[in-house]
VOTIZA-34565 format. One record per atom (N, C-alpha, C): atom name; residue in three letters; y negated, x, z. Coordinates in steps of 0.001 Angstrom, whole numbers, plus 500000, padded with zeros to 6 digits. Layout:
N
atome:residu:Y:X:Z
CA:Ala:Y:X:Z .
...
//
This chain:
140
atome:residu:Y:X:Z
N:Met:165660:099304:576857 .
CA:Met:166419:098194:577341 .
C:Met:166671:097102:576044 .
N:Leu:167882:096788:575655 .
CA:Leu:168369:095977:574757 .
C:Leu:167961:094419:575022 .
N:Glu:167528:093845:574269 .
CA:Glu:167250:092376:574255 .
C:Glu:168391:091811:573972 .
N:Ile:169165:090682:574718 .
CA:Ile:170326:090092:574669 .
C:Ile:169916:088840:573839 .
N:Asn:170653:088380:572914 .
CA:Asn:170663:086981:572241 .
C:Asn:169369:086738:571840 .
N:Ile:168614:087560:570798 .
CA:Ile:167581:086881:570339 .
C:Ile:168014:085973:569214 .
N:Pro:167266:084719:569504 .
CA:Pro:167903:083576:568724 .
C:Pro:168138:083618:567211 .
N:Glu:167078:084291:566523 .
CA:Glu:167485:084316:565071 .
C:Glu:168492:085301:564668 .
N:Val:168780:086263:565495 .
CA:Val:169832:087309:565364 .
C:Val:171320:086585:565787 .
N:Val:171303:085763:566882 .
CA:Val:172377:084829:567042 .
C:Val:172625:083951:566028 .
N:Ala:171884:083285:565454 .
CA:Ala:171917:082293:564197 .
C:Ala:172648:083119:563044 .
N:Glu:172198:084468:562708 .
CA:Glu:172718:085063:561677 .
C:Glu:173895:085451:561714 .
N:Val:174213:085777:563154 .
CA:Val:175671:086366:563354 .
C:Val:176641:085161:563375 .
N:Thr:176124:084040:564043 .
CA:Thr:176962:082853:563882 .
C:Thr:177471:082330:562357 .
N:Glu:176173:082256:561642 .
CA:Glu:176602:081718:560117 .
C:Glu:177538:082788:559670 .
N:Thr:177558:084067:559770 .
CA:Thr:178579:085210:559074 .
C:Thr:179757:084901:559597 .
N:Phe:179763:084963:561029 .
CA:Phe:181150:084563:561756 .
C:Phe:181801:083334:561009 .
N:Met:181097:082576:560919 .
CA:Met:181765:080977:560149 .
C:Met:182028:081315:558754 .
N:Leu:181184:082138:558055 .
CA:Leu:181582:082541:556609 .
C:Leu:183029:083364:556717 .
N:Tyr:183177:084005:557608 .
CA:Tyr:184414:084795:558010 .
C:Tyr:185499:083922:558180 .
N:Glu:185303:082848:559130 .
CA:Glu:186187:081628:559407 .
C:Glu:186632:080839:558267 .
N:Arg:185810:080552:557191 .
CA:Arg:185951:079841:556071 .
C:Arg:186913:080754:555138 .
N:Ala:186571:081914:555142 .
CA:Ala:187312:082873:554192 .
C:Ala:188757:083058:554600 .
N:Leu:188752:083172:556007 .
CA:Leu:190175:083342:556545 .
C:Leu:191018:082068:556224 .
N:Ile:190364:080834:556394 .
CA:Ile:191205:079786:556145 .
C:Ile:191508:079621:554599 .
N:Ala:190695:079883:553682 .
CA:Ala:190907:079645:552311 .
C:Ala:191755:080832:551796 .
N:Asn:191993:082078:552711 .
CA:Asn:192733:082977:552170 .
C:Asn:191893:083883:550977 .
N:Asp:190529:083736:551279 .
CA:Asp:189534:084402:550139 .
C:Asp:189651:086062:550701 .
N:Val:190557:086699:550025 .
CA:Val:190730:088002:550248 .
C:Val:189300:088825:550090 .
N:Asp:189013:088643:548864 .
CA:Asp:187785:089302:548664 .
C:Asp:186731:089167:549528 .
N:Met:186335:088156:550135 .
CA:Met:185385:087855:550974 .
C:Met:185634:088600:552311 .
N:Leu:186884:088487:552822 .
CA:Leu:187403:089094:553906 .
C:Leu:187033:090440:553840 .
N:Asp:187754:091118:552828 .
CA:Asp:187187:092356:552496 .
C:Asp:185878:093025:552619 .
N:Arg:184886:092148:551873 .
CA:Arg:183357:092329:551931 .
C:Arg:182997:092430:553346 .
N:Leu:183525:091500:554237 .
CA:Leu:182780:091259:555782 .
C:Leu:183410:092303:556649 .
N:Phe:184358:093211:556095 .
CA:Phe:184862:094258:556974 .
C:Phe:183839:095289:556452 .
N:Trp:183476:096219:557383 .
CA:Trp:182579:097597:557342 .
C:Trp:183334:098543:556491 .
N:Asp:182913:098877:555345 .
CA:Asp:183620:099687:554348 .
C:Asp:183652:101223:554882 .
N:Ser:184223:101303:555746 .
CA:Ser:184563:102751:556645 .
C:Ser:185737:103314:556959 .
N:Pro:185996:104574:557270 .
CA:Pro:187293:104900:557808 .
C:Pro:187398:104673:559219 .
N:Leu:185951:104364:559816 .
CA:Leu:186112:104210:561448 .
C:Leu:186288:102636:561674 .
N:Thr:186314:101748:560839 .
CA:Thr:186706:100494:560756 .
C:Thr:188344:100123:561451 .
N:Leu:188449:099392:562472 .
CA:Leu:189804:099040:562812 .
C:Leu:189980:097624:563048 .
N:Arg:191316:097245:562763 .
CA:Arg:191621:095970:562975 .
C:Arg:193265:095926:563789 .
N:Tyr:193080:095515:564964 .
CA:Tyr:194431:095236:565691 .
C:Tyr:194733:093819:565439 .
N:Gly:195910:093631:564868 .
CA:Gly:196482:092438:564680 .
C:Gly:197473:092163:565361 .
N:Val:198201:090926:565428 .
CA:Val:199271:090530:566303 .
C:Val:200554:091468:566138 .
N:Ala:200775:091948:564959 .
CA:Ala:201887:093021:564738 .
C:Ala:201436:094190:563834 .
N:Glu:200066:094609:563974 .
CA:Glu:199898:095826:563224 .
C:Glu:198710:096269:563685 .
N:Asn:198520:097495:563677 .
CA:Asn:197149:098263:564258 .
C:Asn:196817:099005:562588 .
N:Leu:195742:098532:562445 .
CA:Leu:195096:099095:560987 .
C:Leu:193910:099824:561286 .
N:Tyr:193819:101175:560586 .
CA:Tyr:192712:102156:560741 .
C:Tyr:192066:102450:559541 .
N:Gly:190772:101851:559298 .
CA:Gly:190031:102250:558117 .
C:Gly:189950:100950:557232 .
N:His:188979:100668:556482 .
CA:His:188854:099967:555882 .
C:His:189609:099576:554540 .
N:His:190197:100673:553980 .
CA:His:191418:100733:552939 .
C:His:192694:100091:553565 .
N:Ala:193175:100442:554795 .
CA:Ala:194206:100042:555522 .
C:Ala:194194:098395:555524 .
N:Ile:193001:098042:556019 .
CA:Ile:192794:096569:556132 .
C:Ile:192796:095790:555080 .
N:Ala:192167:096381:554029 .
CA:Ala:192344:095608:552863 .
C:Ala:193615:095650:551912 .
N:Ala:194657:096813:552319 .
CA:Ala:195928:096952:551759 .
C:Ala:196697:095819:552369 .
N:Phe:196480:095630:553879 .
CA:Phe:197292:094639:554677 .
C:Phe:196877:093278:554044 .
N:Arg:195777:093252:553800 .
CA:Arg:195526:091417:553428 .
C:Arg:195876:091248:551968 .
N:Ile:195804:092251:551298 .
CA:Ile:196460:092180:549773 .
C:Ile:198054:092094:549918 .
N:Gly:198787:092699:550648 .
CA:Gly:199966:092516:550706 .
C:Gly:200702:091329:551499 .
N:Arg:199830:090748:552185 .
CA:Arg:200197:089627:553306 .
C:Arg:200422:088504:552528 .
N:Pro:201431:087586:552657 .
CA:Pro:201647:086311:551578 .
C:Pro:200674:085394:552334 .
N:Ala:200002:084703:551389 .
CA:Ala:199173:083433:551849 .
C:Ala:199952:082467:552647 .
N:Ile:199454:082252:553955 .
CA:Ile:199998:081291:554853 .
C:Ile:198948:080281:555307 .
N:Asp:199162:078990:555697 .
CA:Asp:198359:078205:556198 .
C:Asp:197794:078786:557451 .
N:Met:196408:079117:557330 .
CA:Met:195853:079735:558618 .
C:Met:194705:078330:559291 .
N:Thr:194982:077123:558984 .
CA:Thr:194113:076184:559526 .
C:Thr:194395:076304:561007 .
N:Arg:193121:076323:561681 .
CA:Arg:193109:076433:563004 .
C:Arg:191901:075847:563808 .
N:Arg:192138:075432:565020 .
CA:Arg:190628:074985:565638 .
C:Arg:190216:076149:566524 .
N:Leu:188977:076325:566525 .
CA:Leu:188346:077163:567239 .
C:Leu:188060:076728:568645 .
N:Met:188104:077573:569761 .
CA:Met:187759:076984:571135 .
C:Met:187002:078102:571847 .
N:Asn:186097:077933:572491 .
CA:Asn:185410:078634:573612 .
C:Asn:184798:079930:572788 .
N:Thr:184181:079719:571683 .
CA:Thr:183596:080891:570950 .
C:Thr:182361:081432:571724 .
N:Val:182334:082659:571793 .
CA:Val:181144:083165:572475 .
C:Val:180604:084106:571423 .
N:Ile:179386:084104:571056 .
CA:Ile:178734:085211:570158 .
C:Ile:177629:085740:571048 .
N:Thr:177414:087096:571070 .
CA:Thr:176651:087690:571827 .
C:Thr:175931:088799:570925 .
N:Thr:174507:088836:571153 .
CA:Thr:173945:090033:570289 .
C:Thr:173217:091048:571247 .
N:Tyr:173495:092062:570824 .
CA:Tyr:172694:093296:571514 .
C:Tyr:171715:093918:570868 .
N:Gly:170565:093391:571040 .
CA:Gly:169316:093970:570206 .
C:Gly:169263:093253:568616 .
N:Arg:168810:093861:567716 .
CA:Arg:169017:093377:566330 .
C:Arg:170143:093751:565458 .
N:Asp:171072:094684:565826 .
CA:Asp:171915:095097:565051 .
C:Asp:173397:095268:565274 .
N:Ile:173750:094787:566586 .
CA:Ile:175045:094773:567028 .
C:Ile:175384:093456:567881 .
N:Ala:176384:092892:567457 .
CA:Ala:177204:091673:568030 .
C:Ala:178464:091793:568344 .
N:Thr:178859:090835:569308 .
CA:Thr:180247:090637:569270 .
C:Thr:180460:089153:569371 .
N:Ala:181706:088959:568628 .
CA:Ala:182183:087358:568606 .
C:Ala:183465:087361:569133 .
N:Asn:183959:086482:569890 .
CA:Asn:185173:086129:570509 .
C:Asn:185371:084927:570542 .
N:Thr:186480:084360:570183 .
CA:Thr:186871:082956:570458 .
C:Thr:188559:082922:570403 .
N:Glu:188880:081776:571123 .
CA:Glu:190373:081338:571203 .
C:Glu:190568:080200:569935 .
N:Phe:191811:080447:569515 .
CA:Phe:192335:079495:568304 .
C:Phe:193445:078838:568656 .
N:Gln:193750:077733:568125 .
CA:Gln:194982:077043:568026 .
C:Gln:195448:076603:566327 .
N:Arg:196530:077170:565971 .
CA:Arg:196825:076721:564585 .
C:Arg:197466:075509:564432 .
N:Val:197123:074792:563471 .
CA:Val:197640:073487:563133 .
C:Val:198976:073529:563363 .
N:Gly:199795:072779:564419 .
CA:Gly:201253:072469:564353 .
C:Gly:201819:073736:565252 .
N:Ala:200988:074752:565675 .
CA:Ala:201616:076018:566536 .
C:Ala:201680:075446:567922 .
N:Thr:202733:076340:568604 .
CA:Thr:202708:076121:570120 .
C:Thr:201625:077016:570672 .
N:Met:201707:078336:570107 .
CA:Met:200988:079153:570794 .
C:Met:199390:079220:570418 .
N:Ser:198447:079702:571342 .
CA:Ser:197276:079670:571013 .
C:Ser:196999:081351:570943 .
N:Gly:195738:081533:570325 .
CA:Gly:195500:083003:570343 .
C:Gly:194075:083158:570471 .
N:Arg:193809:084595:570310 .
CA:Arg:192413:085220:570770 .
C:Arg:192048:086141:569607 .
N:Gln:190538:086091:569349 .
CA:Gln:190057:086999:568405 .
C:Gln:189066:087335:568806 .
N:Ser:188692:088857:568551 .
CA:Ser:187420:089352:568871 .
C:Ser:186977:090154:567918 .
N:His:185744:090178:567612 .
CA:His:185020:090920:566429 .
C:His:183843:091822:567233 .
N:Val:183508:093106:566564 .
CA:Val:182354:093719:566829 .
C:Val:181646:093736:565567 .
N:Trp:180481:093351:565313 .
CA:Trp:179626:093086:564196 .
C:Trp:178484:094092:564224 .
N:Leu:177977:094583:562913 .
CA:Leu:177141:095628:562884 .
C:Leu:176238:095314:561746 .
N:Arg:174998:095340:561943 .
CA:Arg:173986:094903:560666 .
C:Arg:174024:096173:559888 .
N:Thr:174506:096181:558446 .
CA:Thr:174278:097258:557701 .
C:Thr:173575:096870:556591 .
N:Asp:173219:097576:555630 .
CA:Asp:172523:097358:554436 .
C:Asp:172833:096415:553701 .
N:Glu:174054:096072:553518 .
CA:Glu:174879:094943:553013 .
C:Glu:174590:093657:553652 .
N:Gly:174427:093695:554943 .
CA:Gly:174440:092553:555734 .
C:Gly:175249:092894:556864 .
N:Trp:175657:091887:557844 .
CA:Trp:176414:092019:559098 .
C:Trp:178146:092186:558617 .
N:Arg:178600:093086:559187 .
CA:Arg:180034:093473:558916 .
C:Arg:180677:093807:560133 .
N:Ile:182060:093530:560168 .
CA:Ile:182979:093809:561250 .
C:Ile:183175:095255:561309 .
N:Thr:183166:095740:562470 .
CA:Thr:183333:097116:562634 .
C:Thr:184704:097362:563378 .
N:Ala:185282:096311:564271 .
CA:Ala:186359:096277:564860 .
C:Ala:186668:094893:565239 .
N:Ala:188228:094750:564964 .
CA:Ala:188553:093285:565129 .
C:Ala:189993:093566:565972 .
N:His:190352:092164:566746 .
CA:His:191637:092263:567449 .
C:His:191636:090962:567535 .
N:Val:193460:090760:567208 .
CA:Val:193645:089368:567246 .
C:Val:195259:089613:568275 .
N:Ser:195445:088584:568995 .
CA:Ser:196417:088305:569823 .
C:Ser:196796:086840:570097 .
N:Leu:198095:086846:570313 .
CA:Leu:198736:085592:570618 .
C:Leu:199012:085372:572120 .
N:Leu:198980:084014:572661 .
CA:Leu:199369:083733:574001 .
C:Leu:200831:083303:574004 .
N:Pro:201667:083284:574955 .
CA:Pro:202662:082395:574882 .
C:Pro:202341:080842:575286 .
N:Pro:203239:079998:575017 .
CA:Pro:202870:078514:575141 .
C:Pro:202853:078500:576572 .
N:Pro:201979:077340:576964 .
CA:Pro:201783:076938:578546 .
C:Pro:203117:076889:579325 .
N:Gly:203070:077552:580421 .
CA:Gly:204621:077481:581100 .
C:Gly:205408:078535:580787 .
N:Gln:205344:079187:579739 .
CA:Gln:206316:080467:579528 .
C:Gln:205876:081618:579869 .
N:Thr:206719:082162:580573 .
CA:Thr:206251:083508:581078 .
C:Thr:206051:084566:580012 .
N:Pro:205155:085417:579967 .
CA:Pro:204728:086507:578844 .
C:Pro:205732:087540:579196 .
N:Val:206227:088255:578004 .
CA:Val:207276:089295:578275 .
C:Val:206419:090545:578679 .
N:Pro:206955:091368:579722 .
CA:Pro:206102:092295:580086 .
C:Pro:206118:093670:579247 .
N:Pro:205239:094409:578892 .
CA:Pro:205395:095529:577977 .
C:Pro:206403:096688:578793 .
N:Pro:207011:097447:577936 .
CA:Pro:207972:098227:578136 .
C:Pro:207436:099186:579259 .
N:Arg:208236:099657:580120 .
CA:Arg:207577:100831:580970 .
C:Arg:207800:102104:580418 .
N:Ser:206630:102730:580808 .
CA:Ser:206465:104268:579911 .
C:Ser:206981:105123:581130 .
N:Ala:207588:106147:580529 .
CA:Ala:208000:107030:581444 .
C:Ala:206996:107857:582214 .
N:Pro:206970:108611:583324 .
CA:Pro:205988:109015:584310 .
C:Pro:205319:110182:583362 .
N:Leu:204248:110712:583694 .
CA:Leu:203669:111802:583222 .
C:Leu:204066:113067:583600 .
//
């Protein structure tokens, strides 16, 4: 049975998660790249892109123009599973934006330290606005 939320492990992941947040706000591409696991198995689902493998994630970051990512985090939940796996989930509101967003990470302890193995970012419509339903798929 895995021990959930070992205090010192939660502290390590929280510290690394906040390092990621500072790097994101500062557009520190080198640090962001270091914090993702250097593996073809790493993935990042963004607001408008699906990226498979560390190489694709790094190429996306290099090609994206620097934008103001200043934001406020809300309802951040970090959960550790044993000593080597963790999840970090948060909601965010960018300064001046009407939409809020969600961000999820799966973290893995590696020889280099904690690294993101999977990430997902999505935006929510402003309050009171109905989300656009996904297109219907053809029956199988």
